[in-house]
C-alpha positions in Angstrom: -17.3 -29.8 -20.8 -21.0 -30.6 -21.6 -23.9 -28.2 -20.8 -25.0 -30.2 -17.7 -21.6 -30.0 -16.2 -21.3 -26.3 -16.8 -24.6 -25.8 -15.1 -23.4 -27.8 -12.1 -20.3 -25.6 -11.9 -22.4 -22.4 -12.3 -24.6 -23.4 -9.4 -21.6 -24.1 -7.0 -21.7 -22.1 -3.8 -19.5 -22.2 -0.7 -20.5 -23.2 2.8 -20.9 -19.8 4.4 -21.6 -21.2 7.9 -18.4 -23.2 7.7 -16.4 -20.2 6.5 -17.8 -18.0 9.3 -17.1 -20.6 11.9 -13.4 -20.9 10.8 -13.0 -17.1 10.9 -14.4 -17.1 14.5 -12.3 -20.0 15.6 -9.2 -18.4 14.3 -10.2 -15.1 16.0 -10.0 -16.9 19.4 -6.2 -16.9 19.1 -5.1 -13.5 20.4 -8.7 -12.5 21.1 -9.0 -9.0 22.9 -11.5 -7.9 25.5 -13.0 -5.5 23.1 -13.8 -8.3 20.5 -10.8 -7.8 18.3 -7.6 -9.7 17.8 -4.0 -9.0 18.6 -1.8 -11.7 16.9 1.4 -9.9 16.0 3.7 -11.6 13.5 6.2 -14.2 14.6 4.9 -14.3 18.2 3.7 -17.5 19.9 0.1 -16.5 19.0 1.1 -16.2 15.3 2.6 -19.7 15.5 -0.7 -20.9 17.0 -2.6 -19.3 14.2 -0.3 -20.8 11.6 -0.6 -24.2 13.2 -4.3 -24.1 13.2 -4.6 -22.9 9.5 -2.1 -25.6 8.3 -3.9 -28.3 10.3 -7.1 -27.4 8.5 -5.3 -27.4 5.2 -3.9 -30.9 5.9 -7.3 -32.2 6.9 -8.5 -30.9 3.5 -5.8 -33.0 1.8 -3.5 -30.1 0.9 0.3 -30.4 0.9 1.9 -27.6 2.9 5.2 -26.0 2.0 6.8 -23.2 4.0 9.6 -21.1 2.5 12.6 -19.4 4.3 10.7 -16.2 5.1 7.8 -18.2 6.6 5.3 -17.8 3.7 3.0 -20.9 3.6 1.6 -22.5 0.5 -1.1 -25.1 0.8 -1.6 -27.0 -2.5 -4.5 -28.9 -4.0 -3.3 -30.9 -7.0 -4.9 -30.5 -10.4 -5.2 -32.7 -13.4 -2.1 -31.1 -15.0 0.3 -30.4 -12.2 2.8 -29.1 -14.6 0.7 -26.0 -14.9 1.6 -23.1 -12.4 -1.0 -23.1 -9.6 -3.9 -20.5 -9.3 -3.2 -19.0 -5.9 -5.5 -17.5 -3.4 -4.1 -15.8 -0.2 -3.6 -13.0 2.2 -2.1 -12.9 5.8 -3.1 -13.9 9.3 -1.0 -11.5 11.4 -2.9 -8.6 12.8 -2.4 -5.1 14.2 -2.1 -4.7 18.0 -5.7 -3.7 18.1 -6.8 -5.5 15.0 -10.0 -7.1 13.9 -11.2 -10.6 12.9 -11.3 -10.1 9.1 -8.4 -8.1 7.8 -6.1 -10.6 6.0 -7.7 -13.6 7.8 -10.6 -13.5 5.5 -8.5 -13.9 2.4 -6.7 -17.0 3.7 -9.8 -18.7 5.1 -11.8 -17.8 2.0 -9.2 -19.6 -0.1 -9.4 -22.6 2.2 -13.2 -22.6 2.0 -12.9 -22.6 -1.9 -10.8 -25.8 -1.5 -13.2 -27.4 0.9 -16.1 -26.6 -1.4 -14.3 -28.2 -4.4 -13.6 -31.3 -2.2 -17.3 -31.5 -1.2 -18.5 -31.5 -4.7 -15.7 -33.7 -6.2 -14.5 -31.0 -8.6 -11.1 -31.3 -10.1 -9.4 -28.3 -11.6 -7.0 -28.5 -14.6 -4.4 -26.4 -12.9 -3.5 -26.9 -9.3 -4.9 -24.5 -6.7 -3.0 -23.1 -3.7 -3.9 -21.1 -0.7 -1.1 -18.8 0.7 -0.5 -17.0 3.8 2.2 -14.3 3.7 4.6 -13.3 6.6 4.3 -9.9 8.3 1.9 -8.1 5.9 1.0 -5.7 8.6 4.5 -4.4 9.6 3.2 -3.6 13.1 6.1 -5.5 14.7 8.8 -5.5 12.0 9.3 -3.4 8.9 9.0 -3.4 6.0 5.3 -4.0 5.6 4.3 -6.8 3.2 7.5 -8.5 4.1 6.9 -12.1 3.1 5.4 -11.2 -0.3 8.0 -8.5 -0.8 10.8 -11.0 -0.3 9.1 -13.5 -2.5 8.8 -10.9 -5.3 12.4 -9.8 -4.9 11.3 -6.3 -3.8 14.0 -6.6 -1.1 16.3 -9.5 0.0 15.9 -12.2 2.5 18.9 -11.0 4.4 17.3 -7.5 4.7 14.1 -9.0 6.1 16.0 -11.4 8.5 17.9 -8.4 9.9 14.8 -6.4 10.8 14.3 -6.0 14.6 11.4 -5.2 16.8 11.4 -2.7 19.7 12.9 -5.3 21.9 15.8 -6.0 19.6 14.5 -9.4 18.4 15.2 -10.2 14.8 12.9 -11.7 12.1 15.3 -14.6 11.6 15.6 -15.5 15.2 11.8 -15.2 15.7 11.0 -17.3 12.6 13.4 -19.9 13.9 11.9 -19.8 17.4 8.4 -20.4 16.3 9.5 -23.1 13.8 8.5 -21.4 10.6 11.7 -21.2 8.6 11.2 -23.5 5.7 13.6 -24.9 3.1 12.2 -23.4 0.0 13.9 -20.2 -1.4 11.3 -17.4 -1.5 10.2 -16.9 -5.1 11.1 -20.4 -6.2 7.4 -21.2 -6.3 5.5 -20.6 -9.6 2.3 -18.7 -9.7 -0.1 -18.8 -12.6 -2.5 -16.2 -11.3 -3.2 -14.7 -7.8 -6.5 -13.7 -6.2 -7.0 -12.0 -2.8 -10.3 -11.6 -1.1 -10.4 -8.7 1.4 -12.6 -6.4 3.5 -12.5 -3.0 1.8 -11.1 -1.2 4.8 -13.0 1.9 3.6 -16.6 3.1 3.3 -17.2 3.3 -0.5 -19.0 -0.1 -1.0 -21.2 0.5 2.0 -21.9 4.1 1.0 -22.9 2.9 -2.5 -24.9 -0.1 -1.2 -22.8 -2.6 -3.2 -21.8 -6.1 -2.1 -18.7 -6.6 -4.2 -15.8 -4.3 -5.2 -14.1 -5.4 -8.4 -10.7 -4.0 -7.6 -9.0 -2.3 -10.5 -5.7 -1.7 -8.6 -3.8 -0.2 -5.6 -3.2 3.5 -5.2 0.3 4.8 -5.5 1.7 6.4 -2.4 4.2 9.1 -1.6 5.1 9.9 2.0 7.0 13.1 2.9 8.2 14.8 6.0 7.8 18.6 6.1 9.6 20.9 8.4 8.6 24.6 8.7 11.1 26.8 10.5 10.3 30.1 12.1 11.2 31.7 15.5 10.0 31.1 19.0 8.8 34.2 20.8 6.7 35.2 23.8 3.0 35.1 23.0 2.3 38.2 24.8 4.8 40.9 23.9 5.2 39.9 20.2 2.8 41.8 17.9 1.0 39.7 15.2 2.7 41.5 12.4 6.2 40.8 13.7 5.8 37.1 14.3 7.5 34.2 12.6 4.9 31.6 13.4 5.8 28.2 12.0 2.5 26.7 13.0 0.4 29.2 11.1 2.5 28.7 7.9 2.4 25.0 8.4 -1.4 24.9 8.7 -1.7 26.7 5.3 0.4 24.0 3.7 -1.6 21.3 5.5 -4.7 22.7 3.8 -3.0 22.6 0.4 -2.3 18.9 1.0 -6.2 18.3 1.2 -6.9 20.7 -1.6 -4.5 19.0 -3.9 -6.3 15.6 -3.3 -9.7 17.3 -3.9 -8.4 18.7 -7.2 -7.5 15.2 -8.4 -10.7 13.2 -8.0 -12.0 10.6 -7.7 -9.0 8.7 -6.2 -6.9 11.6 -4.9 -6.0 11.3 -1.1 -4.2 13.8 0.9 -3.5 13.4 4.6 -1.6 15.0 7.4 -1.5 12.4 10.1 1.4 13.4 12.4 2.3 16.8 13.7 5.1 17.8 16.1 5.1 21.4 17.3 8.2 22.9 19.0 8.4 24.0 21.8 4.8 23.0 22.3 4.2 25.6 25.0 0.9 27.4 25.6 2.4 30.9 25.7 5.2 30.5 23.1 4.9 31.2 19.4 5.8 27.9 17.6 9.3 28.2 16.1 9.4 24.8 14.3 6.6 22.4 13.0 7.3 19.0 11.6 4.5 17.1 10.0 3.8 14.1 7.7 2.3 14.3 4.2 0.6 11.3 2.7 -0.4 11.6 -1.0 -2.2 8.9 -2.9 -3.8 8.4 -6.3 -4.5 5.8 -8.9 -1.5 6.4 -11.1 2.0 7.4 -10.3 1.6 10.4 -12.7 -1.3 11.7 -10.7 0.5 11.3 -7.3 3.6 13.0 -8.7 1.4 15.8 -10.0 -0.2 16.3 -6.5 3.3 16.3 -4.9 4.6 18.9 -7.4 1.6 21.1 -6.6 2.2 20.8 -2.8 5.9 21.6 -3.3 5.1 24.7 -5.6 2.6 26.0 -3.0 5.3 25.5 -0.2 7.8 27.5 -2.3 5.2 30.3 -2.6 4.6 30.2 1.2 8.3 30.3 2.0 8.8 33.4 -0.2 5.7 35.2 1.2 6.5 34.4 4.8 10.2 34.4 4.9 10.1 31.1 6.8 12.1 28.0 5.8 10.1 25.0 4.5 11.7 21.7 3.7 9.9 18.7 2.2 11.8 15.4 2.2 10.5 12.2 0.5 10.6 9.4 3.0 8.8 6.5 1.2 7.4 5.8 -2.2 5.1 3.0 -3.3 4.2 2.7 -7.0 0.6 2.5 -8.1 -0.3 -1.1 -9.2 -3.0 -1.9 -11.7 -4.4 -5.4 -11.6 -4.4 -7.6 -14.7 -7.5 -7.1 -16.9 -8.1 -10.8 -17.1 -8.2 -11.2 -13.4 -10.3 -8.0 -12.9 -12.8 -9.2 -15.5 -12.9 -12.7 -14.0 -14.0 -11.1 -10.7 -16.5 -8.9 -12.5 -18.0 -11.8 -14.4 -18.3 -13.9 -11.3 -20.1 -11.1 -9.4 -22.4 -10.6 -12.3 -23.2 -14.3 -12.9 -23.9 -14.8 -9.1 -26.3 -11.8 -9.1 -24.3 -9.7 -6.6 -24.4 -5.9 -6.8 -20.9 -4.7 -7.6 -18.8 -1.8 -8.7 -15.3 -0.9 -9.7 -13.0 -0.2 -6.7 -9.6 0.8 -5.9 -7.5 0.0 -2.9 -6.1 2.8 -0.9 -4.2 0.4 1.3 -1.3 -1.9 0.3 -1.9 -5.7 0.1 0.2 -8.7 -0.7 -1.5 -8.8 -4.1 0.6 -5.7 -5.1 3.8 -7.8 -5.1 2.1 -10.8 -6.6 1.0 -8.5 -9.5 4.8 -8.1 -10.2 5.0 -11.8 -10.9 1.7 -13.0 -12.4 -1.8 -11.8 -13.3 -3.5 -10.7 -10.1 -6.8 -9.4 -8.9 -8.8 -8.7 -5.7 -12.3 -9.1 -4.4 -13.6 -6.5 -1.9 -16.6 -6.8 0.4 -17.9 -4.0 2.6 -16.9 -3.6 6.3 -19.1 -1.7 8.7 -18.5 2.1 8.5 -15.3 1.4 6.6 -13.5 0.7 9.8 -10.5 -1.6 9.9 -7.2 -1.8 11.9 -9.6 -1.6 14.8 -11.1 -4.1 17.3 -14.6 -3.1 16.2 -13.9 -4.1 12.6 -17.1 -5.9 11.3 -18.4 -7.7 8.2 -21.7 -9.5 7.8 -21.9 -13.3 7.2 -23.8 -12.5 4.0 -21.0 -10.4 2.6 -18.4 -12.8 3.8 -20.1 -15.6 1.8 -20.7 -13.4 -1.2 -17.1 -12.5 -1.5 -15.9 -16.1 -1.2 -18.4 -17.2 -3.9 -17.0 -14.6 -6.3 -13.5 -15.8 -5.4 -14.5 -19.3 -6.1 -15.9 -18.7 -9.5 -13.1 -16.4 -10.5 -10.5 -19.0 -9.6 -12.4 -21.7 -11.4 -12.4 -19.6 -14.5 -8.7 -19.3 -14.4 -7.9 -22.9 -13.3 -10.4 -24.8 -15.5 -12.8 -27.4 -14.2 -14.2 -30.9 -14.7 -16.2 -33.3 -12.6 -14.0 -35.9 -11.0 
């Protein structure tokens, strides 16, 4: 490639107004009164969203393939179609009270990259694809990240098909009903590299006044259920020294969950989000408390160390109080570092384009986690107002939306190779 051509490529920018318009148009499907979106996976609204996105893809000249779990792949040919495609993607299903940007941004940013390449007659060496993954949110069916998980063989297609919602409807039946069971076996689709653009879903970028988060990886997660067993007794006649108060012991352990996270900075996270008190009566000393423990950190070793510290503290509490404390692991998600080449490509793109940027980690799961099992992968974060997501007030600025997509464009072009058609 000569110098003039390289200059042309370096000056390339996406059409921010077009991308914003696409996001707002998709957000009309399942729009809520409070300004958010409710477009649960495999509902009629999900079908309408899928239909709209695939229609835009076909208008952009992309070939659309759907696999047996309903994942969609929208392909733009390259000069050498024997090369595995460079894939951009995310999801378009939402939470029941979701926002306009979570997931949707990653899909439509990928589509905008393709539209921009079309506008400027730029051909890539490798093909480029935009993917949308089925049931990332897990708000109707579990497991979460279902489509990408089946694709990566994290669990079987049969397991996913058998999942049912609260009304007893199965994934297989609902995929069939909305017309999105394709012929391709999940995973029988090569990927050369994978990039996902996403709102941060946290406050770190905004707090640091940075435009781009260069995502290093996704935190490892351990979920536990903890049960503290004491003895119910009348709140009036029972002296303080003779009580077997499960709640008071439980709250000490809850504080240790937070303390363990604070000891393992900067990426330690410790959360108690669910508490059940028995018998939950105003004038009865609690006899049993069950609560959730959510531990996260950047490496599995750190998460496991945090868990060991919480368990050791629980053992000390049990011995001191004489109460029973049981901690059971209910779910475990390994930490996932992204590929250095993709991380560096995102960082170089942000630097070249003049955007303020910083290393970031994702505390939430994304489809990029499973893609990183299969190919080099990376993510681009942009700020969201007050770090709020999974909420109808979820918000991002048009300027940040454009900036993240421009970084995505240049990171993808670095991996795919370019030439002027």
